[in-house]
C-alpha positions as CSV (number, residue, x, y, z in Angstrom):
1,M,68.1,154.7,140.3
2,T,66.5,156.5,143.3
3,A,64.4,154.8,146.0
4,Q,61.3,156.6,144.6
5,E,62.0,155.2,141.1
6,L,62.4,151.8,142.6
7,R,59.1,152.1,144.4
8,G,57.5,153.2,141.2
9,G,58.7,150.1,139.4
10,L,57.2,147.8,142.1
11,V,53.9,149.7,142.1
12,G,53.7,149.5,138.4
13,T,54.4,145.8,138.4
14,L,51.7,145.2,141.1
15,Q,49.2,147.2,138.9
16,H,50.1,145.1,135.9
17,I,49.5,141.9,138.0
18,R,46.1,143.3,139.1
19,E,45.1,143.9,135.5
20,A,46.2,140.4,134.5
21,L,44.3,139.0,137.4
22,N,41.1,140.9,136.4
23,K,41.4,139.4,132.9
24,V,41.7,135.9,134.4
25,R,38.6,136.5,136.6
26,Q,36.6,137.8,133.7
27,N,37.4,134.7,131.6
28,A,37.3,132.0,134.2
29,G,34.5,129.5,134.8
30,I,32.4,126.9,133.1
31,H,32.5,127.3,129.3
32,Q,35.0,130.2,129.7
33,T,38.5,130.6,128.3
34,F,39.9,129.3,131.6
35,N,38.4,126.6,133.7
36,F,38.9,127.0,137.4
37,P,42.1,124.8,137.6
38,D,43.5,127.0,134.9
39,A,42.7,130.1,136.9
40,H,44.1,128.7,140.0
41,K,47.4,127.8,138.3
42,L,47.6,131.2,136.7
43,S,47.0,132.8,140.1
44,E,49.9,131.0,141.5
45,G,52.1,132.4,138.8
46,L,50.9,135.9,139.4
47,Y,51.4,135.5,143.1
48,L,55.0,134.3,142.7
49,S,55.7,137.3,140.4
50,A,54.4,139.7,143.0
51,W,56.5,138.1,145.8
52,T,59.6,137.9,143.7
53,Q,59.3,141.6,142.8
54,W,58.8,142.4,146.5
55,E,62.0,140.6,147.5
56,E,63.9,142.3,144.6
57,F,62.5,145.7,145.8
58,I,63.8,145.3,149.4
59,R,67.2,144.0,148.1
60,E,67.7,146.9,145.7
61,L,66.5,149.4,148.3
62,L,69.2,148.1,150.6
63,V,71.8,148.3,147.8
64,I,70.8,152.0,147.1
65,D,71.0,152.9,150.8
66,L,74.3,151.2,151.3
67,A,75.8,153.0,148.3
68,T,74.3,156.5,149.1
69,T,73.9,156.9,152.9
70,T,76.6,158.9,154.6
71,G,78.0,156.7,157.4
72,S,77.1,153.4,155.8
73,F,79.6,150.6,156.0
74,L,80.7,151.2,152.4
75,L,81.0,155.0,152.7
76,R,82.3,155.3,156.2
77,D,86.0,154.6,155.2
78,V,85.9,155.1,151.5
79,R,85.9,158.8,150.8
80,D,86.4,158.9,147.0
81,F,85.6,156.5,144.2
82,R,87.3,156.6,140.8
83,V,84.1,156.4,138.8
84,K,80.6,157.6,139.5
85,G,78.8,154.2,139.5
86,A,81.3,152.5,141.8
87,P,79.4,152.8,145.1
88,L,76.4,151.0,143.7
89,R,78.6,148.3,142.2
90,Y,80.5,147.8,145.4
91,A,77.2,147.7,147.4
92,E,75.8,145.1,145.0
93,R,78.9,142.9,145.4
94,L,79.0,143.3,149.1
95,L,75.3,142.3,149.5
96,S,75.6,139.4,147.1
97,H,78.3,137.8,149.2
98,R,76.9,134.4,150.4
99,D,76.3,134.0,154.1
100,A,78.4,131.1,155.3
101,D,75.6,129.2,156.9
102,R,72.5,130.1,154.8
103,G,73.5,131.3,151.4
104,I,71.8,134.5,150.1
105,E,68.3,135.1,151.5
106,W,66.2,138.2,150.9
107,S,63.4,137.8,153.5
108,Y,62.6,141.1,155.2
109,A,64.1,139.8,158.5
110,R,67.5,139.3,156.8
111,V,67.3,142.6,155.0
112,F,66.7,144.3,158.4
113,S,69.6,142.4,160.0
114,R,71.9,143.5,157.2
115,A,70.6,147.1,157.4
116,E,71.4,147.1,161.2
117,A,75.0,145.8,160.4
118,L,75.8,148.0,157.4
119,L,73.8,151.2,157.8
120,P,74.0,153.9,160.4
121,A,71.3,154.2,163.1
122,G,68.1,155.8,161.9
123,H,68.0,153.9,158.6
124,R,64.7,153.4,156.8
125,F,64.2,149.7,157.7
126,P,62.1,149.1,160.9
127,K,62.5,145.8,162.7
128,N,58.9,145.0,161.9
129,L,56.8,146.6,159.1
130,Q,53.3,147.5,160.0
131,R,52.0,144.4,158.1
132,N,54.8,142.1,159.2
133,A,52.4,139.4,160.4
134,D,50.6,139.5,157.0
135,L,54.0,139.3,155.2
136,K,54.8,136.2,157.1
137,K,51.5,134.6,155.9
138,L,52.4,135.5,152.4
139,K,55.8,133.8,152.8
140,V,54.1,130.6,153.9
141,V,51.9,130.8,150.7
142,R,55.0,131.5,148.6
143,N,56.8,128.5,150.0
144,A,53.9,126.2,149.4
145,I,53.9,127.2,145.7
146,A,57.6,127.3,145.1
147,H,59.0,124.5,147.3
148,R,56.5,121.7,147.0
149,S,58.1,120.2,150.1
150,D,56.2,118.3,152.8
151,S,57.2,120.9,155.4
152,A,56.0,123.8,153.2
153,W,52.7,122.1,152.6
154,V,52.2,121.3,156.3
155,A,52.9,124.9,157.3
156,F,50.4,126.1,154.6
157,V,47.6,123.7,155.7
158,D,48.1,124.6,159.3
159,M,47.9,128.3,158.5
160,V,44.7,128.2,156.4
161,R,42.9,126.3,159.1
162,K,43.4,129.1,161.6
163,A,42.3,132.7,161.9
164,P,41.9,134.8,159.9
165,F,41.2,132.2,157.1
166,N,39.4,129.5,159.2
167,L,38.9,127.1,156.3
168,S,36.4,124.4,157.3
169,P,37.1,120.6,156.7
170,N,34.8,120.8,153.7
171,Q,36.7,123.8,152.3
172,M,39.9,122.0,152.8
173,R,38.8,119.0,150.7
174,G,41.0,119.1,147.5
175,I,42.5,122.5,148.4
176,T,45.3,123.8,146.3
177,V,47.3,127.0,146.9
178,G,45.9,128.4,143.7
179,R,42.3,127.8,144.7
180,F,43.0,129.2,148.1
181,I,44.4,132.6,146.8
182,F,41.9,132.8,143.9
183,S,38.6,131.8,145.6
184,H,38.9,132.5,149.3
185,Q,38.7,135.8,151.1
186,W,40.8,137.8,153.5
187,N,39.8,141.2,155.0
188,G,36.8,141.4,152.7
189,Q,38.5,140.7,149.4
190,F,40.0,137.7,147.6
191,I,43.3,136.6,149.1
192,L,45.4,137.3,146.0
193,E,44.1,140.9,145.8
194,E,44.8,141.3,149.6
195,A,48.3,140.0,149.1
196,L,49.0,142.6,146.5
197,D,47.7,145.3,149.0
198,V,50.0,144.0,151.7
199,I,53.0,144.3,149.4
200,N,51.9,147.7,148.2
201,D,51.4,149.0,151.7
202,S,54.8,147.7,152.8
203,C,56.4,149.3,149.8
204,F,55.0,152.7,150.7
205,E,56.0,152.3,154.3
206,L,59.6,151.9,153.3
207,V,59.5,154.6,150.6
208,P,56.8,157.1,151.5
């Protein structure tokens, strides 16, 4: 698979999520197929799907570059492989090796640090993507959905009270992550839609 094909897969998934979200919005409300708690819960699932695909995208992109970039850690010393698909398999195994202190993590910061260690200078991964601050916000939302821990919830509540969200005490009453991403706005559109744009923009920054 090429980087462009990988990007196409993520873009297609994001479009599918948008279409599913539109169906939820069209059928959510009083006396509709989905009540609002239903819509909020479905939104959390769509959000997690988008975030999981983003992490899979940056992981696979690093695998591809490690296996195909001249001067990478893998290709620097190995000049010839017995079979055609061997570089990708070796790259996958190398990157799936657990870090001694943290296990396997695929945040963008960790992908960048691995790219710095394993790829030659001038690789495609910048230290900070243009929407890096927004990606950090998305990670807080992801953790609040996936972890359900006290620390994840505290970080989420702290974030949504501040700019750019600025939820008031009245808006915070009974807040859930699903309600936040489904009903509140960010940069002029609903937060879940903006989250999909953040991932899409970051995808095209890495693979123009």
